[in-house]
VEXDREN-2710 file (C-alpha; in Angstrom, 1 decimal):
% VEXDREN-2710
k/r/px/py/pz
1/UNK/37.3/41.2/37.7
2/UNK/36.9/41.4/33.9
3/UNK/39.3/43.2/31.6
4/UNK/36.8/46.0/31.3
5/UNK/36.6/46.3/35.1
6/UNK/40.4/46.5/35.3
7/UNK/40.6/49.1/32.6
8/UNK/38.5/51.4/34.8
9/UNK/41.0/50.8/37.7
10/UNK/44.0/51.5/35.4
11/UNK/42.8/54.2/33.0
12/UNK/44.9/55.7/30.1
13/UNK/47.7/56.1/29.5
14/UNK/47.7/52.6/30.9
15/UNK/46.2/49.7/28.9
16/UNK/45.1/46.3/30.2
17/UNK/46.1/43.5/27.9
18/UNK/44.5/40.1/27.4
19/UNK/44.4/37.6/30.3
20/UNK/47.2/35.1/30.3
21/UNK/46.2/31.8/28.9
22/UNK/48.0/29.8/31.6
23/UNK/47.8/32.0/34.7
24/UNK/45.0/34.3/35.9
25/UNK/46.9/37.5/35.4
26/UNK/46.5/40.5/33.1
27/UNK/49.5/42.5/31.7
28/UNK/49.4/46.3/31.9
29/UNK/51.1/48.4/29.3
30/UNK/52.0/52.0/29.0
31/UNK/52.5/54.1/25.9
32/UNK/56.1/55.1/25.3
33/UNK/56.3/57.2/22.1
34/UNK/55.1/54.8/19.4
35/UNK/55.7/51.6/21.5
36/UNK/53.8/49.9/24.2
37/UNK/56.0/49.0/27.2
38/UNK/55.1/46.4/29.9
39/UNK/54.2/48.3/33.0
40/UNK/53.3/45.3/35.2
41/UNK/50.9/42.6/35.9
42/UNK/47.5/42.7/37.8
43/UNK/45.8/39.8/39.5
44/UNK/43.4/38.8/42.3
45/UNK/45.0/37.3/45.4
46/UNK/42.3/34.6/45.9
47/UNK/43.4/32.9/42.7
48/UNK/46.8/32.2/44.1
49/UNK/46.6/32.3/47.9
50/UNK/43.1/31.7/49.2
51/UNK/44.2/31.7/52.8
52/UNK/41.2/31.5/55.1
53/UNK/40.7/34.7/57.1
54/UNK/39.6/35.0/60.8
55/UNK/36.0/34.4/59.6
56/UNK/37.0/31.4/57.6
57/UNK/36.7/33.2/54.3
58/UNK/39.7/34.4/52.3
59/UNK/40.5/38.0/51.5
60/UNK/40.4/38.9/47.9
61/UNK/42.9/41.6/46.9
62/UNK/43.5/43.3/43.6
63/UNK/47.3/43.5/43.3
64/UNK/49.4/45.2/40.6
65/UNK/53.2/44.5/40.4
66/UNK/55.7/46.3/38.1
67/UNK/58.4/44.3/36.3
68/UNK/60.8/44.8/39.1
69/UNK/58.5/43.4/41.8
70/UNK/57.2/46.7/43.3
71/UNK/53.6/47.1/44.2
72/UNK/51.8/49.5/41.8
73/UNK/48.6/49.2/43.7
74/UNK/46.9/47.0/46.4
75/UNK/43.1/47.2/46.8
76/UNK/40.7/45.2/48.9
77/UNK/38.0/43.6/46.6
78/UNK/36.2/41.6/49.2
79/UNK/36.7/40.6/52.8
80/UNK/34.5/38.9/55.5
81/UNK/36.4/39.8/58.7
82/UNK/33.9/40.5/61.4
83/UNK/36.1/43.2/63.0
84/UNK/36.0/45.2/59.7
85/UNK/32.4/44.4/58.7
86/UNK/31.2/46.3/61.8
87/UNK/32.9/47.9/64.8
88/UNK/36.1/49.3/63.2
89/UNK/34.6/49.5/59.7
90/UNK/36.5/49.1/56.5
91/UNK/38.5/52.4/56.6
92/UNK/41.4/51.1/58.8
93/UNK/41.7/48.0/56.5
94/UNK/41.8/50.1/53.4
95/UNK/44.5/52.4/54.9
96/UNK/46.5/49.3/55.9
97/UNK/46.4/47.9/52.3
98/UNK/47.3/51.3/50.8
99/UNK/50.7/51.2/52.6
100/UNK/52.0/48.5/50.3
101/UNK/51.9/50.9/47.3
102/UNK/55.5/51.7/46.3
103/UNK/57.0/48.9/48.4
104/UNK/58.9/46.0/46.7
105/UNK/58.9/42.2/47.1
106/UNK/62.6/42.5/47.3
107/UNK/62.2/44.3/50.7
108/UNK/61.5/42.7/54.0
109/UNK/58.0/44.0/54.7
110/UNK/57.0/43.8/58.4
111/UNK/53.8/44.8/60.2
112/UNK/54.1/47.1/63.2
113/UNK/56.6/49.7/64.3
114/UNK/60.2/48.7/64.5
115/UNK/60.0/46.6/67.6
116/UNK/63.8/46.6/68.0
117/UNK/63.9/50.4/67.6
118/UNK/66.6/50.2/64.9
119/UNK/67.0/53.4/62.8
120/UNK/65.9/53.3/59.2
121/UNK/69.5/53.0/57.8
122/UNK/70.4/50.3/60.3
123/UNK/67.3/48.1/60.0
124/UNK/67.1/45.4/57.4
125/UNK/63.3/45.7/57.3
126/UNK/60.5/48.0/56.1
127/UNK/57.8/48.5/58.6
128/UNK/54.1/49.3/57.9
129/UNK/51.5/50.2/60.5
130/UNK/49.2/47.5/61.7
131/UNK/45.6/47.9/62.9
132/UNK/44.8/47.8/66.6
133/UNK/42.3/45.1/67.6
134/UNK/42.7/43.4/64.2
135/UNK/46.2/41.9/64.5
136/UNK/45.1/38.4/63.2
137/UNK/43.2/39.8/60.3
138/UNK/45.9/42.1/59.0
139/UNK/48.5/39.3/59.3
140/UNK/46.3/37.1/57.2
141/UNK/45.9/39.9/54.6
142/UNK/49.7/40.3/54.6
143/UNK/50.2/36.5/54.1
144/UNK/47.6/36.5/51.3
145/UNK/49.2/39.5/49.5
146/UNK/52.8/38.3/49.8
147/UNK/52.1/34.7/49.0
148/UNK/50.1/35.5/45.9
149/UNK/52.6/38.2/44.8
150/UNK/55.5/35.8/45.2
151/UNK/53.7/33.2/43.0
152/UNK/53.2/35.7/40.2
153/UNK/56.7/37.1/40.6
154/UNK/58.2/33.6/40.3
155/UNK/56.0/32.8/37.2
156/UNK/56.2/36.1/35.4
157/UNK/59.1/38.2/36.7
158/UNK/61.8/35.5/36.8
159/UNK/62.2/35.6/40.6
160/UNK/63.5/32.4/42.1
161/UNK/63.7/30.6/38.7
162/UNK/59.9/30.5/38.4
163/UNK/59.4/28.2/41.3
164/UNK/55.9/27.7/42.7
165/UNK/56.0/28.5/46.5
166/UNK/53.5/25.7/47.2
167/UNK/55.5/23.1/45.4
168/UNK/58.5/22.9/47.7
169/UNK/60.5/20.1/49.3
170/UNK/59.6/19.1/52.9
171/UNK/61.8/18.2/55.8
172/UNK/61.5/14.5/56.5
173/UNK/59.8/13.5/59.8
174/UNK/61.1/9.9/60.0
175/UNK/64.8/10.5/60.4
176/UNK/65.2/10.5/64.2
177/UNK/68.2/8.7/65.6
178/UNK/70.1/9.6/68.8
179/UNK/72.9/12.0/68.1
180/UNK/75.0/14.5/70.0
181/UNK/76.1/18.0/68.9
182/UNK/79.3/16.9/67.4
183/UNK/77.6/14.2/65.3
184/UNK/75.1/16.7/64.0
185/UNK/77.9/19.0/63.0
186/UNK/79.7/16.3/61.2
187/UNK/76.5/15.3/59.4
188/UNK/76.2/18.9/58.2
189/UNK/72.8/19.2/59.9
190/UNK/74.3/22.0/62.0
191/UNK/76.5/24.3/59.9
192/UNK/79.0/26.8/61.3
193/UNK/80.5/30.1/60.0
194/UNK/83.5/31.7/61.7
195/UNK/83.5/35.5/61.3
196/UNK/86.9/37.0/62.2
197/UNK/87.3/40.7/63.1
198/UNK/89.8/41.0/60.3
199/UNK/87.1/40.1/57.7
200/UNK/84.7/42.6/59.3
201/UNK/87.3/45.4/59.1
202/UNK/88.0/44.5/55.5
203/UNK/84.4/44.9/54.7
204/UNK/84.3/48.4/56.3
205/UNK/87.5/49.5/54.7
206/UNK/87.2/53.0/53.3
207/UNK/83.9/53.8/55.1
208/UNK/85.5/55.9/57.8
209/UNK/84.4/53.5/60.6
210/UNK/87.1/50.8/60.3
211/UNK/89.3/50.0/63.3
212/UNK/93.0/49.6/63.4
213/UNK/94.6/46.3/62.3
214/UNK/96.0/45.8/65.8
215/UNK/92.6/46.3/67.5
216/UNK/90.9/44.0/64.9
217/UNK/93.5/41.2/65.4
218/UNK/92.9/41.3/69.2
219/UNK/89.2/40.9/69.0
220/UNK/87.8/37.3/69.3
221/UNK/86.3/35.4/66.4
222/UNK/82.4/35.3/66.2
223/UNK/81.1/31.8/65.6
224/UNK/77.6/31.5/64.1
225/UNK/75.6/28.2/63.8
226/UNK/72.4/27.5/61.8
227/UNK/70.2/24.4/61.8
228/UNK/66.6/23.3/61.0
229/UNK/65.2/22.7/64.5
230/UNK/62.0/21.2/63.1
231/UNK/64.0/18.3/61.7
232/UNK/63.4/15.4/64.1
233/UNK/67.1/14.4/63.9
234/UNK/68.0/17.9/65.2
235/UNK/65.1/19.0/67.3
236/UNK/64.6/15.7/69.2
237/UNK/68.3/15.6/70.1
238/UNK/68.6/19.3/71.1
239/UNK/65.3/19.6/72.9
240/UNK/63.7/17.5/75.7
241/UNK/60.6/15.5/74.7
242/UNK/58.3/18.1/76.2
243/UNK/60.3/20.9/74.4
244/UNK/60.0/19.1/71.1
245/UNK/56.2/18.7/71.5
246/UNK/56.1/22.4/72.5
247/UNK/57.9/23.4/69.3
248/UNK/55.6/21.4/67.1
249/UNK/52.6/23.0/68.8
250/UNK/54.0/26.5/68.1
251/UNK/54.4/26.1/64.3
252/UNK/51.8/25.3/61.7
253/UNK/52.2/22.6/59.0
254/UNK/54.6/23.8/56.3
255/UNK/56.3/26.3/58.7
256/UNK/60.1/26.2/59.3
257/UNK/61.9/26.6/62.7
258/UNK/65.5/27.7/62.3
259/UNK/67.8/27.7/65.3
260/UNK/70.5/30.4/65.0
261/UNK/73.4/30.6/67.6
262/UNK/76.0/33.4/67.9
263/UNK/79.0/33.2/70.2
264/UNK/81.3/36.2/70.1
265/UNK/81.2/40.0/70.0
266/UNK/79.1/40.2/66.8
267/UNK/75.6/38.8/67.4
268/UNK/72.2/39.2/65.9
269/UNK/70.7/39.9/69.4
270/UNK/71.2/43.5/70.5
271/UNK/70.4/45.2/73.8
272/UNK/67.1/46.5/72.4
273/UNK/66.0/43.1/70.9
274/UNK/62.3/42.4/71.8
275/UNK/61.3/38.8/72.2
276/UNK/58.8/37.6/69.6
277/UNK/59.9/40.3/67.1
278/UNK/61.7/40.3/63.8
279/UNK/65.5/40.7/64.2
280/UNK/67.1/43.7/62.6
281/UNK/70.6/42.2/62.5
282/UNK/69.6/38.9/60.8
283/UNK/68.0/38.5/57.3
284/UNK/67.0/35.6/55.2
285/UNK/66.7/35.4/51.4
286/UNK/66.1/32.7/48.9
287/UNK/66.3/33.3/45.2
288/UNK/66.8/37.0/45.9
289/UNK/63.5/37.3/47.7
290/UNK/63.5/38.2/51.4
291/UNK/61.7/36.0/53.8
292/UNK/60.5/37.0/57.3
293/UNK/62.3/35.5/60.3
294/UNK/60.2/36.0/63.5
295/UNK/61.4/35.0/67.0
296/UNK/59.3/32.1/68.4
297/UNK/60.2/33.2/72.0
298/UNK/60.9/29.6/73.1
299/UNK/62.3/29.1/76.6
300/UNK/62.9/25.4/76.3
301/UNK/66.5/24.5/77.2
302/UNK/68.8/23.3/74.5
303/UNK/71.4/20.5/74.8
304/UNK/74.3/22.6/73.7
305/UNK/78.0/22.0/74.3
306/UNK/79.5/23.8/77.3
307/UNK/81.2/26.6/75.3
308/UNK/77.8/27.6/73.7
309/UNK/75.6/27.6/76.8
310/UNK/76.0/31.3/77.3
311/UNK/75.8/32.2/73.6
312/UNK/72.8/34.0/72.0
313/UNK/70.5/31.3/70.7
314/UNK/67.1/32.0/69.1
315/UNK/64.5/29.9/67.3
316/UNK/63.0/31.8/64.3
317/UNK/59.9/30.9/62.4
318/UNK/59.4/31.2/58.6
319/UNK/55.7/30.7/57.7
320/UNK/54.8/28.1/55.1
321/UNK/53.0/30.5/52.7
322/UNK/56.3/32.4/52.2
323/UNK/57.4/29.5/50.0
324/UNK/60.8/28.7/51.5
325/UNK/62.2/25.6/49.9
326/UNK/64.5/23.7/52.3
327/UNK/66.1/21.9/49.3
328/UNK/67.6/25.1/48.1
329/UNK/70.3/27.2/49.9
330/UNK/69.3/29.5/52.6
331/UNK/71.0/32.9/52.3
332/UNK/71.1/34.2/55.8
333/UNK/73.1/37.3/56.5
334/UNK/74.3/39.0/59.7
335/UNK/74.2/42.8/59.5
336/UNK/76.8/44.7/61.4
337/UNK/76.1/48.5/61.8
338/UNK/78.5/51.2/63.0
339/UNK/78.0/54.9/63.7
340/UNK/80.0/57.5/61.9
341/UNK/80.1/61.0/63.5
342/UNK/79.2/62.3/66.9
343/UNK/76.3/64.9/66.8
344/UNK/74.2/63.5/63.9
345/UNK/75.8/60.1/63.4
346/UNK/75.6/58.4/60.0
347/UNK/74.9/54.7/60.2
348/UNK/77.1/52.4/58.0
349/UNK/76.1/48.8/57.6
350/UNK/77.7/45.7/56.1
351/UNK/76.2/42.2/55.7
352/UNK/78.1/39.0/56.2
353/UNK/76.8/35.8/54.6
354/UNK/75.7/32.9/56.8
355/UNK/74.7/30.2/54.2
356/UNK/73.0/26.9/55.0
357/UNK/72.2/23.9/52.8
358/UNK/70.1/21.1/54.2
359/UNK/71.5/17.6/53.5
360/UNK/69.5/16.0/50.7
361/UNK/68.9/12.8/52.7
362/UNK/66.8/14.8/55.2
363/UNK/64.3/16.0/52.5
364/UNK/61.3/14.8/50.7
365/UNK/61.5/16.1/47.1
366/UNK/58.8/18.5/45.8
367/UNK/56.0/17.1/43.8
368/UNK/52.6/18.0/42.5
369/UNK/51.0/16.5/45.6
370/UNK/52.8/18.9/48.0
371/UNK/50.1/21.6/48.0
372/UNK/49.5/23.4/51.2
373/UNK/45.9/22.2/51.6
374/UNK/47.2/18.7/52.1
375/UNK/49.2/19.9/55.1
376/UNK/46.0/21.4/56.6
377/UNK/44.2/18.1/56.2
378/UNK/47.1/16.2/57.7
379/UNK/47.2/18.7/60.7
380/UNK/43.5/18.2/61.3
381/UNK/43.6/14.4/60.8
382/UNK/42.6/13.6/64.4
383/UNK/39.6/16.0/64.2
384/UNK/38.5/14.4/60.9
385/UNK/38.9/11.0/62.5
386/UNK/36.6/12.0/65.4
387/UNK/34.1/13.4/62.9
388/UNK/34.3/10.3/60.7
389/UNK/33.5/8.2/63.8
390/UNK/30.6/10.4/64.7
391/UNK/29.2/10.3/61.2
392/UNK/29.5/6.5/61.0
393/UNK/27.5/6.3/64.3
394/UNK/24.8/8.6/62.9
395/UNK/24.6/6.6/59.7
396/UNK/24.1/3.4/61.7
397/UNK/21.4/5.0/63.9
398/UNK/19.5/6.4/60.9
399/UNK/19.9/3.2/58.8
400/UNK/19.0/0.8/61.6
401/UNK/17.0/2.8/64.2
402/UNK/15.0/0.0/65.7
403/UNK/17.3/-0.7/68.7
404/UNK/17.6/3.0/69.5
405/UNK/13.9/3.8/69.2
406/UNK/12.8/0.7/71.2
407/UNK/13.4/2.6/74.4
408/UNK/12.3/6.3/74.4
409/UNK/14.7/7.1/77.3
410/UNK/17.6/5.6/75.3
411/UNK/16.7/7.7/72.2
412/UNK/16.5/10.9/74.3
413/UNK/19.9/10.3/75.9
414/UNK/21.5/9.5/72.5
415/UNK/20.0/12.5/70.8
416/UNK/20.9/15.0/73.6
417/UNK/24.4/13.6/73.8
418/UNK/24.9/13.8/70.0
419/UNK/23.6/17.4/69.9
420/UNK/26.0/18.4/72.6
421/UNK/28.8/16.8/70.6
422/UNK/27.6/18.7/67.5
423/UNK/27.5/22.1/69.3
424/UNK/30.8/21.7/71.2
425/UNK/33.1/19.7/68.9
426/UNK/31.8/20.3/65.4
427/UNK/30.7/23.9/66.1
428/UNK/32.8/25.7/68.6
429/UNK/36.0/23.6/68.5
430/UNK/36.3/22.4/64.9
431/UNK/34.4/25.4/63.4
432/UNK/32.4/23.1/61.2
433/UNK/29.2/25.2/60.9
434/UNK/27.9/24.9/57.4
435/UNK/26.4/28.1/56.1
436/UNK/24.6/29.7/53.2
437/UNK/27.9/31.5/52.7
438/UNK/29.3/28.3/51.4
439/UNK/26.6/28.3/48.7
440/UNK/27.0/32.0/47.8
441/UNK/30.8/31.5/47.6
442/UNK/30.2/28.6/45.2
443/UNK/27.8/30.7/43.1
444/UNK/30.3/33.6/42.9
445/UNK/33.2/31.3/42.1
446/UNK/31.3/29.5/39.3
447/UNK/30.1/32.7/37.7
448/UNK/33.7/34.1/37.8
449/UNK/35.2/30.9/36.4
450/UNK/37.4/30.6/39.4
451/UNK/38.9/27.4/40.6
452/UNK/37.0/25.8/43.5
453/UNK/40.1/24.5/45.2
454/UNK/39.9/27.2/47.9
455/UNK/37.2/25.1/49.6
456/UNK/39.9/22.5/50.3
457/UNK/41.5/24.9/52.9
458/UNK/38.6/24.1/55.3
459/UNK/38.6/20.3/55.7
460/UNK/35.8/20.1/58.2
461/UNK/33.5/22.0/55.9
462/UNK/34.4/19.8/52.9
463/UNK/33.9/16.5/55.0
464/UNK/30.5/17.7/56.3
465/UNK/29.3/18.8/52.9
466/UNK/30.4/15.4/51.4
467/UNK/28.4/13.6/54.0
468/UNK/25.4/15.9/53.7
469/UNK/25.4/15.4/49.9
470/UNK/25.2/11.6/50.3
471/UNK/22.5/11.7/53.0
472/UNK/20.4/14.2/51.0
473/UNK/20.1/11.5/48.3
474/UNK/19.3/8.8/50.9
475/UNK/17.2/10.5/53.5
476/UNK/16.8/14.2/52.8
477/UNK/17.4/17.5/54.6
478/UNK/16.9/16.3/58.1
479/UNK/20.3/14.5/58.6
480/UNK/22.1/17.8/58.7
481/UNK/19.4/20.1/60.1
482/UNK/18.4/17.6/62.8
483/UNK/21.7/16.3/63.9
484/UNK/24.8/18.1/62.5
485/UNK/23.9/21.8/62.5
486/UNK/25.7/23.4/65.6
487/UNK/23.2/26.3/65.8
488/UNK/20.3/23.9/65.4
489/UNK/21.8/21.8/68.2
490/UNK/22.1/24.9/70.4
491/UNK/18.4/25.7/69.8
492/UNK/17.3/22.2/70.6
493/UNK/19.3/22.1/73.8
494/UNK/18.0/25.5/74.9
495/UNK/14.4/24.3/74.2
496/UNK/15.0/21.1/76.3
497/UNK/16.3/23.3/79.2
498/UNK/13.2/25.6/78.9
499/UNK/10.9/22.6/78.8
500/UNK/12.6/21.2/81.9
501/UNK/11.9/24.5/83.6
502/UNK/8.2/24.2/82.8
503/UNK/8.0/26.8/80.0
504/UNK/5.2/25.8/77.6
505/UNK/5.7/26.0/73.9
506/UNK/3.3/27.6/71.4
507/UNK/2.1/25.3/68.5
508/UNK/1.0/27.3/65.5
509/UNK/-2.0/26.3/63.5
510/UNK/-1.0/24.0/60.7
511/UNK/-2.1/26.5/58.0
512/UNK/-0.1/29.4/59.5
513/UNK/2.9/27.0/60.0
514/UNK/2.7/25.9/56.4
515/UNK/2.6/29.5/55.1
516/UNK/5.5/30.6/57.3
517/UNK/7.7/27.7/56.0
518/UNK/7.6/29.3/52.6
519/UNK/9.4/32.4/53.9
520/UNK/12.8/30.6/54.0
521/UNK/12.6/29.9/50.3
522/UNK/12.1/33.5/49.6
523/UNK/15.2/34.4/51.8
524/UNK/17.2/31.7/49.9
525/UNK/16.2/33.1/46.5
526/UNK/17.1/36.7/47.6
527/UNK/20.5/35.7/48.9
528/UNK/21.5/33.5/45.8
529/UNK/20.2/36.2/43.5
530/UNK/22.3/38.9/45.3
531/UNK/25.3/36.6/45.3
532/UNK/25.1/36.5/41.5
533/UNK/24.6/40.2/40.9
534/UNK/25.8/42.1/44.0
535/UNK/28.2/40.2/46.3
536/UNK/28.4/43.2/48.7
537/UNK/24.7/43.2/49.3
538/UNK/24.8/39.4/49.7
539/UNK/27.4/39.7/52.4
540/UNK/24.9/41.9/54.4
541/UNK/21.8/39.8/53.8
542/UNK/23.5/36.5/54.8
543/UNK/23.7/37.9/58.3
544/UNK/20.1/36.7/58.7
545/UNK/22.0/33.5/59.7
546/UNK/23.1/33.7/63.3
547/UNK/25.7/31.0/62.8
548/UNK/28.7/33.3/62.5
549/UNK/27.7/35.2/65.7
550/UNK/26.7/32.2/67.9
551/UNK/29.1/29.5/66.6
552/UNK/32.1/31.0/64.7
553/UNK/32.6/34.0/67.0
554/UNK/31.0/32.6/70.2
555/UNK/28.9/35.7/70.6
556/UNK/32.0/38.0/70.7
557/UNK/30.5/40.5/68.3
558/UNK/28.8/43.9/68.3
559/UNK/25.4/44.0/70.1
560/UNK/23.0/44.0/67.1
561/UNK/24.4/40.7/65.9
562/UNK/24.4/39.2/69.4
563/UNK/20.8/40.5/70.0
564/UNK/19.7/38.8/66.8
565/UNK/21.2/35.5/67.6
566/UNK/20.0/35.5/71.2
567/UNK/16.6/36.7/70.1
568/UNK/16.2/33.7/67.8
569/UNK/17.2/31.4/70.7
570/UNK/14.5/33.1/72.8
571/UNK/11.9/32.6/70.0
572/UNK/12.9/29.0/69.9
573/UNK/11.9/28.6/73.6
574/UNK/8.3/29.4/72.7
575/UNK/8.1/28.4/68.9
576/UNK/10.2/25.3/68.6
577/UNK/13.2/25.9/66.3
578/UNK/11.4/28.8/64.7
579/UNK/14.5/30.0/62.8
580/UNK/15.2/26.6/61.3
581/UNK/11.7/26.0/60.2
582/UNK/10.7/29.5/58.9
583/UNK/13.9/31.6/58.1
584/UNK/17.0/29.4/57.5
585/UNK/18.1/29.9/53.9
586/UNK/20.5/26.9/54.2
587/UNK/17.7/24.7/55.4
588/UNK/15.6/25.9/52.4
589/UNK/18.5/25.0/50.0
590/UNK/18.9/21.6/51.6
591/UNK/15.1/21.1/51.4
592/UNK/15.2/21.7/47.7
593/UNK/18.2/19.5/47.1
594/UNK/16.6/16.8/49.4
595/UNK/13.8/16.4/46.8
596/UNK/16.3/14.1/45.0
597/UNK/15.9/11.8/47.9
598/UNK/15.6/8.1/46.9
599/UNK/14.0/6.6/50.1
600/UNK/10.8/7.0/51.9
601/UNK/12.5/5.6/54.9
602/UNK/10.0/6.5/57.7
603/UNK/7.6/3.6/58.1
604/UNK/3.8/4.3/57.8
605/UNK/0.7/2.2/58.3
606/UNK/-2.7/2.3/56.6
607/UNK/-4.1/3.7/59.9
608/UNK/-1.6/6.6/60.0
609/UNK/-3.7/9.7/59.6
610/UNK/-6.9/7.7/59.3
611/UNK/-7.8/7.5/62.1
612/UNK/-4.5/7.7/64.1
613/UNK/-3.1/11.2/64.6
614/UNK/-0.7/10.4/67.4
615/UNK/2.5/11.0/65.4
616/UNK/1.2/14.2/63.9
617/UNK/0.3/15.7/67.2
618/UNK/3.7/14.7/68.7
619/UNK/5.8/16.1/65.8
620/UNK/7.4/19.3/67.1
621/UNK/8.4/20.2/63.5
622/UNK/4.8/19.8/62.2
623/UNK/6.2/17.8/59.4
624/UNK/3.4/15.2/59.2
625/UNK/0.2/15.9/57.2
626/UNK/-3.3/15.1/58.6
627/UNK/-3.4/12.1/56.2
628/UNK/-0.3/10.8/57.9
629/UNK/2.2/11.5/55.0
630/UNK/5.7/12.7/56.0
631/UNK/6.8/16.0/54.6
632/UNK/10.4/15.1/54.1
633/UNK/11.4/18.6/53.1
634/UNK/10.5/19.7/56.7
635/UNK/11.4/16.6/58.6
636/UNK/14.4/16.9/61.0
637/UNK/14.8/13.1/61.5
638/UNK/14.4/13.2/65.3
639/UNK/13.1/9.6/65.1
640/UNK/10.2/10.3/67.5
641/UNK/7.6/9.2/65.0
642/UNK/9.5/5.9/64.4
643/UNK/9.7/5.4/68.1
644/UNK/5.9/5.8/68.4
645/UNK/5.3/3.7/65.3
646/UNK/7.3/0.7/66.7
647/UNK/5.9/1.0/70.3
648/UNK/3.1/-1.4/71.3
649/UNK/2.4/1.0/74.2
650/UNK/2.2/4.3/72.3
651/UNK/1.1/3.4/68.7
652/UNK/-2.7/3.5/68.6
653/UNK/-3.1/0.9/65.7
654/UNK/-0.8/-1.5/67.6
655/UNK/-2.7/-1.0/70.8
656/UNK/-6.0/-1.6/69.0
657/UNK/-4.7/-4.8/67.4
658/UNK/-3.4/-6.1/70.7
659/UNK/-6.8/-5.5/72.3
660/UNK/-8.5/-7.2/69.4
661/UNK/-6.3/-10.2/69.8
662/UNK/-6.9/-10.3/73.6
663/UNK/-10.7/-10.1/73.0
664/UNK/-10.5/-12.8/70.4
665/UNK/-8.4/-15.1/72.6
666/UNK/-10.8/-14.6/75.6
667/UNK/-13.8/-15.4/73.4
668/UNK/-12.4/-18.7/72.1
669/UNK/-13.5/-21.0/75.0
670/UNK/-17.1/-19.7/74.9
671/UNK/-17.3/-20.1/71.2
672/UNK/-15.9/-23.7/71.4
673/UNK/-18.5/-24.7/74.1
674/UNK/-21.4/-23.4/71.9
675/UNK/-20.7/-26.0/69.2
676/UNK/-23.1/-29.0/68.9
END
């Protein structure tokens, strides 16, 4: 969005000021008599919280905050969520985003109806309606909105002393030592607050709902305990080994798991508490900003002392994007609510502090390297390790193919196995399908002058693009298209199955094939052009790729998209990899970039093409010219032609040379006897 664009969104009497020199935000002013008064700040969420959506692409929201942290406006600029692109349509999403207007960052904003059925005056939360069948997508929008707004509030509105929510301390993971409950209490890892009935009555004094001093004195004391359960020193001592692993599996990198225990008459768990919900009686703030606590619904038994085994104990999760910093005090509070009156009772509430400060020796201090994308890479380290091993194997095969191609059966087994790995692991499991969307996102980001750091939130895509970039320079397009494209692998495996069933393929005339191969370059030009001038139109045209339907969403999509993806697979049965060869815009882009290739790595002989045509006739991609030259822009590096080239049994020139040598050897004795 430019300043002119924003001025249309916020017309007079509002005025949009100059963009901040250090932060991508614009101030908004309003006229007050002869002076201009700051009305708020406007920004795009993707500049501050590019959290990947369900489709792998972040939401981009236009957000306006007033100087007190209330939302002046929230609009959806762009989104790529399949459930809203078709099916439900965008209307439910726009209605959902519109609910934030008028709400404040200083409120606890929750999605869904009040699961614990607390009345408005008794609840510590503000609830907005979600969208049925789109729970994951609207939660990601909520995270994107609140995370980006918190960053701006910290930087521009003075919230939380200007801290960046991504630059926070981390709980150390190397502190485990055997310890019992008492030792954890003494080490201040578990902290306790005793709430007497006397203190409660004092807080309610003058409200009309206080109890007598005698009654208050006779009521037992409530004991409240708080601890970081995701600290190994706590979690591994209070949970079994399986329970500890279960907890780690339930939280994402950067998330916080807080164990809260209440023993006594005043607890945070009421009769109407719903497992997995947000508690109404317990709140958490840090730097005056509320943070969401959500019950993790863990059933794993805790190693508690005997007097606490019947107490209310819950593990609550705080998501990493909320920006909670464990090095700063946690301001938890227990809310106690009483009814005043009989017919139409008035609810009177008081909050009682439950502070917690993590011991400094259990923390890693915040630094500039503590960005959230690092956590994502660490969390997917084993996937990246598997991918690195697979890419190393592929590099060795392509760089030194002789041993593999020496045996056609060995080559076929390797290729089929690698394609199955690409489809199942890289595609369906790790969601590593590269797409023309990556290129359009790059074009749009560069034209907007936006930081490209959002790509780092998808480590598999970054790792694959890095490898593809290197292999484009070495070998050309075919490394990705022939070995690492999950949809391409699906096509080839389907084609193999069809051939096994005896279905014959159609081989187009080479002139028609050559003309059709130009179509994908036209599709690429159209998509890149639209990405530059009309991103909305580009979002539609990129659906020519069936990758999202077949790989990202595993065919769980509306029927037109499924029919298109399945139809291309059916075409592939008869016209081998027809989509890849004639329509794929990503393949076209890689083909153009592959012209920077340094190596002509496929061996050729003088006889190739004149007179030998074996490799050309065997090439399923029709990437060999009649004169024997390899068309590297269309080569998928299947290695079949190298296998033929090196085979004394299949290469016509080698067969001819062998026969010539045999004839020459057989003629030697006769020639020798003819000498005088």
